C-alpha positions in Angstrom: -19.6 -7.9 18.5 -22.5 -7.5 20.8 -22.6 -4.5 23.1 -23.0 -6.5 26.3 -19.9 -8.5 25.4 -17.6 -5.5 25.3 -16.7 -5.5 29.1 -16.9 -9.3 29.4 -13.9 -10.5 31.3 -12.6 -7.0 32.1 -11.9 -6.6 35.8 -10.9 -3.2 37.2 -9.6 -4.6 40.5 -7.6 -7.6 39.6 -6.3 -9.6 42.6 -2.6 -10.2 43.0 -1.5 -13.8 42.3 -0.7 -15.4 45.6 2.0 -18.1 45.2 3.3 -20.8 47.5 0.0 -21.5 49.3 -0.1 -25.3 49.0 -0.3 -27.7 46.0 -4.1 -27.5 45.9 -3.9 -23.8 44.8 -2.1 -24.7 41.6 0.7 -22.2 42.5 2.3 -24.1 45.3 5.7 -25.8 45.7 7.8 -24.2 42.9 5.4 -21.3 42.7 5.3 -21.2 38.8 9.1 -21.0 38.5 9.7 -24.6 37.3 12.6 -26.8 38.6 16.1 -25.6 39.3 18.1 -23.3 37.0 18.7 -19.5 37.1 15.0 -18.8 36.5 14.0 -20.4 39.8 16.4 -18.2 41.9 15.4 -14.9 43.5 16.9 -11.8 41.9 17.2 -13.4 38.5 16.8 -11.2 35.4 17.5 -12.4 31.9 19.2 -9.9 29.7 17.4 -8.6 26.6 17.9 -10.8 23.5 18.9 -13.9 25.6 17.5 -17.1 24.1 18.7 -19.9 26.3 22.4 -20.1 25.7 22.2 -20.5 21.9 23.6 -18.0 19.5 21.3 -14.9 19.7 19.3 -13.9 16.7 21.0 -10.4 16.7 24.4 -12.1 16.2 23.1 -14.7 13.7 21.8 -12.2 11.2 24.6 -10.5 9.2 25.0 -6.8 9.5 24.7 -5.1 6.1 24.9 -1.6 4.8 25.2 1.9 6.3 22.7 4.7 6.5 23.8 8.4 6.6 20.4 10.0 6.4 20.7 11.8 9.7 23.2 14.1 8.1 21.4 14.7 4.8 20.0 18.1 4.1 16.2 18.3 4.8 14.5 19.9 1.8 11.0 21.5 2.3 9.1 21.2 -1.0 6.4 23.8 -1.8 4.4 23.7 -5.0 3.5 26.8 -7.1 -0.3 26.3 -6.6 0.2 26.6 -2.8 2.0 30.0 -3.3 -0.9 31.0 -5.5 -3.4 30.2 -2.8 -1.6 31.8 0.2 0.0 34.9 -1.3 -1.4 38.1 -2.8 -0.4 39.6 -6.1 2.9 41.5 -5.9 4.0 40.0 -2.5 7.4 38.7 -1.7 8.0 35.0 -0.9 10.8 34.4 1.6 11.4 31.7 4.2 10.0 34.1 6.9 6.8 34.9 5.0 6.4 31.2 4.2 6.5 30.4 8.0 4.0 33.2 8.7 1.6 31.9 6.0 1.8 28.3 7.5 3.4 26.7 4.4 6.8 26.2 6.1 6.3 24.0 9.1 8.7 21.8 11.0 12.5 21.5 10.7 14.2 22.0 7.4 17.5 23.2 5.9 16.5 24.5 2.5 13.2 25.4 0.8 12.6 24.3 -2.8 9.7 25.6 -5.0 8.3 22.9 -7.3 6.2 23.5 -10.4 3.0 21.6 -9.7 -0.2 23.6 -10.4 -0.8 27.0 -11.9 0.4 30.5 -10.9 -1.7 33.6 -11.7 -0.1 36.1 -9.4 3.1 38.2 -9.8 5.4 37.1 -7.0 8.9 37.9 -6.0 10.4 34.6 -4.8 13.6 34.4 -2.7 14.3 30.8 -1.6 17.2 28.3 -1.7 16.1 26.2 -4.7 13.6 26.4 -7.5 12.8 23.8 -10.2 13.0 24.7 -13.8 9.3 24.4 -14.4 8.5 26.5 -11.3 11.0 29.2 -12.4 9.3 29.2 -15.8 5.8 29.6 -14.3 6.9 32.4 -12.0 8.6 34.2 -14.9 5.5 33.7 -17.1 3.3 35.3 -14.4 5.6 38.3 -14.3 7.4 37.5 -11.1 11.1 37.2 -10.3 13.2 34.4 -8.7 16.3 35.0 -6.5 18.2 32.0 -5.0 19.5 32.3 -1.4 22.8 30.7 -0.4 
């Protein structure tokens, strides 16, 4: 692309298309509406998905399956190394302190601690779910785990 071609053909004040001004204008007689039929009439609006009287694509394709994800519990996953970075030695990890530290953002139903990374600090963890590896790492660092209901 060349810099002087960037605005080529771009018009800020585009003129309105004037129809019905004689056959020499190219938009005379039928004014771009074709001959007869509903599309040539004033006030015509085609409904969404209409493809000329044949069976619509939405009805041709079979409906399959069911999705219930909107009712599933949203689990917020936080790794052990993130806790190690954000919290000081001997501090308590709860849903409120996770929100304050910026680790728990957005909407969620439960918080789960996962065991990815290393933990070098003694933490008191009070969350809804904890993986076995994360629980082992927290216990090895001298911390405790309590599961919320």
